[in-house]
Each structure stands twice: as structure tokens, then as C-alpha cells.
C-alpha positions as CSV (number, residue, x, y, z in Angstrom):
1,M,33.1,10.6,6.4
2,A,32.3,7.5,5.1
3,F,28.8,5.4,3.8
4,P,27.1,3.4,6.7
5,P,27.9,-0.1,7.2
6,D,26.5,-3.3,4.2
7,A,24.1,-3.8,6.9
8,V,22.2,-0.3,6.8
9,R,19.9,-1.1,3.9
10,V,16.3,1.0,3.2
11,A,13.4,-0.2,3.6
12,S,11.2,2.9,3.0
13,L,12.2,6.7,2.0
14,T,10.7,9.9,3.4
15,L,12.3,12.5,1.3
16,K,11.6,16.1,2.0
17,Q,12.7,19.2,0.6
18,I,13.0,22.2,2.7
19,T,13.2,26.0,1.8
20,S,13.5,29.4,3.1
21,S,10.6,30.9,1.3
22,L,7.3,31.8,2.8
23,R,4.0,33.6,1.8
24,V,2.3,36.0,4.3
25,Q,-1.0,37.5,4.1
26,S,-2.6,41.2,5.2
27,P,-6.0,40.1,7.9
28,Y,-7.3,42.8,6.3
29,S,-7.2,42.6,2.6
30,F,-5.8,39.3,2.4
31,A,-3.4,40.7,-0.6
32,Q,-0.4,38.2,-0.2
33,T,3.6,38.5,-1.0
34,A,6.0,36.1,-1.8
35,Y,9.5,36.0,0.4
36,D,12.4,33.8,-1.1
37,F,15.5,34.1,1.2
38,M,17.4,31.8,-0.9
39,G,17.7,28.3,1.6
40,G,16.7,25.2,0.7
41,M,18.2,21.8,2.2
42,W,17.1,18.6,2.2
43,A,15.9,15.6,5.1
44,A,15.2,12.5,4.9
45,E,13.1,9.5,7.5
46,L,14.8,6.4,6.7
47,V,13.1,3.3,7.6
48,L,16.2,0.7,7.6
49,A,15.0,-2.8,6.8
50,A,14.9,-5.5,9.2
51,V,17.8,-7.1,10.2
52,D,19.7,-9.6,12.6
53,A,21.3,-9.6,15.5
54,R,24.6,-9.2,14.3
55,E,23.7,-6.7,11.7
56,S,22.5,-4.7,14.3
57,A,24.8,-4.7,16.1
58,A,27.1,-2.9,13.1
59,I,24.4,-0.6,12.8
60,S,24.2,0.1,16.5
61,G,28.5,0.9,16.7
62,W,28.1,2.8,13.1
63,I,25.1,5.5,15.0
64,A,27.1,5.9,18.5
65,S,30.3,6.4,15.8
66,L,28.4,9.3,14.4
67,N,27.6,10.8,18.2
68,G,24.2,12.4,17.1
69,P,23.7,14.7,14.5
70,A,27.8,15.9,15.4
71,G,28.8,13.8,13.0
72,C,28.3,12.9,9.0
73,F,28.2,10.4,6.7
74,E,27.1,9.9,2.9
75,L,24.2,7.9,1.4
76,D,23.8,7.5,-2.2
77,M,20.9,7.7,-3.8
78,A,20.2,4.3,-5.2
79,A,19.9,3.1,-1.6
80,M,17.0,5.4,-1.3
81,E,14.9,5.9,-4.0
82,Y,16.9,6.5,-7.4
83,D,18.1,4.5,-10.3
84,G,19.8,6.2,-11.8
85,P,19.7,9.5,-14.7
86,H,16.8,9.9,-16.6
87,G,18.5,11.5,-19.3
88,A,21.6,9.9,-21.3
89,I,24.5,9.6,-19.2
90,S,27.7,8.2,-20.5
91,A,30.6,9.5,-17.8
92,D,29.8,11.9,-15.2
93,P,30.0,15.5,-16.9
94,V,32.5,18.0,-15.3
95,V,31.7,21.7,-14.2
96,A,32.2,23.6,-17.5
97,V,32.1,27.4,-16.4
98,A,32.0,28.7,-13.1
99,A,29.4,29.5,-11.1
100,N,29.1,31.6,-7.6
101,A,28.0,30.2,-4.3
102,R,23.9,30.5,-4.3
103,A,23.5,30.6,-8.3
104,Q,21.1,28.4,-9.5
105,A,22.3,27.9,-12.9
106,L,25.4,25.5,-13.7
107,V,27.1,24.4,-17.1
108,L,27.5,21.0,-17.4
109,Q,30.1,19.6,-19.5
110,L,29.0,16.4,-21.1
111,A,31.4,13.4,-22.2
112,R,30.0,13.0,-25.4
113,A,27.1,13.6,-28.3
114,G,24.0,12.0,-27.0
115,D,24.3,12.8,-23.4
116,R,22.3,15.1,-21.3
117,A,20.4,15.7,-18.1
118,L,16.6,15.8,-17.7
119,P,14.9,17.5,-14.7
120,G,14.8,14.9,-11.9
121,D,17.8,14.2,-12.1
122,Y,20.0,14.4,-9.4
123,L,23.5,15.6,-8.9
124,T,26.3,16.0,-6.4
125,L,28.5,18.9,-6.2
126,G,31.3,19.1,-3.7
127,R,29.4,16.1,-1.9
128,H,25.9,18.3,-2.2
129,L,23.0,17.0,-3.2
130,H,21.1,19.1,-5.9
131,I,18.1,17.8,-8.1
132,V,18.0,19.6,-12.1
133,T,14.8,21.3,-12.2
134,A,14.9,22.3,-15.8
135,A,17.1,21.8,-18.5
136,E,18.7,23.3,-22.1
137,A,19.6,21.3,-25.1
138,P,23.1,20.4,-25.0
139,T,24.9,22.6,-27.8
140,P,27.6,20.5,-30.3
141,A,30.3,21.5,-28.1
142,F,29.0,19.2,-25.3
143,R,27.7,22.1,-23.2
144,Q,24.3,21.5,-21.2
145,S,22.2,24.5,-18.8
146,V,20.9,23.3,-15.8
147,T,18.8,24.8,-13.4
148,L,19.3,23.4,-9.8
149,W,17.9,23.0,-6.0
150,P,19.1,24.0,-3.8
151,R,21.3,26.9,-4.9
152,L,25.3,25.9,-4.9
153,R,26.9,25.2,-1.8
154,R,29.8,27.0,-2.7
155,P,31.5,28.2,-5.3
156,V,32.4,25.9,-8.2
157,A,35.3,26.1,-11.2
158,P,35.8,24.7,-14.8
159,G,36.6,20.9,-14.3
160,D,34.7,20.6,-10.8
161,P,33.6,17.0,-11.2
162,V,29.8,16.4,-10.9
163,A,28.6,12.8,-9.6
164,M,25.4,12.0,-11.9
165,R,25.4,8.8,-11.8
166,A,25.6,7.8,-8.4
167,P,24.8,10.7,-6.9
168,F,25.4,11.1,-2.6
169,G,24.5,13.3,-0.4
170,S,26.2,14.3,2.7
171,W,23.8,13.6,5.7
172,A,23.5,13.9,10.1
173,L,21.1,12.2,12.4
174,A,18.7,15.2,12.6
175,G,18.3,15.0,16.3
176,P,20.8,13.5,19.3
177,E,18.3,10.5,19.7
178,T,17.9,6.7,18.0
179,V,16.1,4.1,18.5
180,L,15.5,0.5,18.0
181,S,12.6,-1.6,18.1
182,V,12.7,-5.3,19.0
183,S,9.7,-7.3,18.9
184,Q,9.3,-10.7,20.4
185,A,9.6,-12.2,17.3
186,R,13.8,-10.7,17.5
187,V,12.5,-8.5,14.4
188,R,15.0,-5.2,15.0
189,T,14.5,-2.2,13.2
190,R,15.4,1.3,13.3
191,I,13.6,4.6,12.0
192,L,16.4,7.3,11.0
193,Q,15.7,11.4,11.1
194,I,18.2,12.7,8.7
195,R,18.9,15.9,7.5
196,E,21.3,17.2,4.9
197,A,25.0,18.5,6.7
198,L,25.7,21.9,5.3
């Protein structure tokens, strides 16, 4: 799995968080019940910046190599909408305490005093993108408990790396079709529908 070629530059992004939760309502009493099936995934629409013929050819070759949604690629959040952690992160942390798949809670071992994750920070665990939804204050031992969305994709163990300074996610095309638009002025644009590769 590799990052897209340098010719792929994002002009705009629509990032979606999709959950498997729902709320049903009685047609008689209007009483409501919420169900949380604990599923969550990312989806996005990328509008790529206009490119010249050479760059367009590189993008076409890369897209063809994905074979529709069968192929996967990694995309860093800096290429999308993220300028880095809102908290102070001097070095990427590691997992401090083991956690099972589907867990929402994670304990980070931070590098030094003053480091901390904040709600809204993105991080990568096992090539999957997560966002911090809540964060406790770090302990004197530089450990910090955070809550994540989506839930963990796999079990994690102490020492597992956590990418916070340059988080990325594993993605695939959302469907079998992609479109290249070329105007009379030879402006080439593409819109890619992508989903988290699970």
C-alpha cells in the first residue's frame, strides 16, 4: 500500500463520519429508541486540483492500478484538512495499556511533560484513522487517557506506535467508476469518492 503520486493534490475535501447507530420512532406514541451497533467508518469526496497533461497521466495510471475499490492506498491528513495536533505533541506517542478491538478508550504514553492530545486531534493506529473525542489530563508519568472515534479496529498492545504528528488513513475508491473532466481550455479535474479501507 502506498501514498498517491505527488501529482494528486487536493483542492477541496468533504469528510464524512458514518455510524451504524440509528434512532427509531413509534408511529403511535412517537416514543424514540436509540440503537448503537458500534460501527463507524470514514468516507470522503476529494476534488483534485487542476493538473497538466503529464500529471494527469500519472494520476490516471495510479487510479487504474487501484482496480476500482479492490486496491488500497494511504492518504495523510495534511493533504486533506489537518494542520497537526491541537495539543502539544513533541514526538509520536505509543500505546501504554493494551486494549481490545472495538474499544473506545486508549491510554497513550506521551514523550515528555507538556505533551497532550486534545479533542479533535487525529491519530493513526494500525493504518486506521481515528479522532480524539475526549481527553483526560496527562499523569505525572506522561500517560493520557483518550476516547476515540471510530472504535479500535484491532487489539493494541503496549508499545504499538501511534502516529499523531502526521496521521494517515487507509482508503479505497468507493466504487468501480472514476471520471476525468477536461474543459475546452484543457483544464483537467477529477472528483474521487473514497471510503476507509477496512
